[in-house]
N, C-alpha and C positions, 0 to 999 in steps of 0.2 A: 546222416549217420557217419560215424568216424570209420577209420580203418582198423580199429582195435579188434583183435580176433574174437573177443567175447562180447562185442557190443550188443548184438541181438539178444544174447542170453541175459545180459544185464538189464536191457530195456524191458524185455518180457517180464523179468522178475519184478522190476519196479512197478509195472502196470498191474501185475497180480497183487502186489502188496497194497497199492492204492485201492484196488477193488475190495480186497479183504478188509481193510480198515474202514472203508466207506460202508460196508455191510453192517458195521457196528456203530455207524454214525460218527466216525473219527476221520478228520482230515488234518494232515500235517502239511501246512502250506509250503514249507521248504523241503519237503521230501523230493529228492532228485538224485541223479548220478553225481558222484563226487568227482568234480572236474580234475582235481589234481591226480586222480588215479590214472588219468590219460597221459600224464606227462612223461611216463616211462614205459618201457616195453616189458611187461610182466606176463607170465604164463597164466595168471589168474584173472578172473573178470574184474572190472572196475568195482570200486566200493559204492555202496548206496548210502547216501547221507540222509539220516533220519531227521536231522535238523532240529529246530526249536519248536516248542509248543507252549501254550499257556497252561495254567494249572487245571482248568476244566478238561482240556484235552488229555492231559497226563492222567487225570483221574478216570476218564472214560477208557483210556488205553489199559490202565491197571485193572479195571473192572472186567474188561473184555478178556484179558489174559488170565484172570483168576477163575473164570468160568470153567467147569469141568468139561 
């Protein structure tokens, strides 16, 4: 773990997002913390990089988000 003041918060959020996506059968292989967010000292948490996905994954994500 780094010394970034919001590291634990960002990691927890990342894990929750992975779990939520997995509950809909969605996996984003490059989902991770945005490493360049660690290059400076900002008061905000590091960014989460959603990464790339194929068409089928994008369609599943769209369908999951469209559900009421």
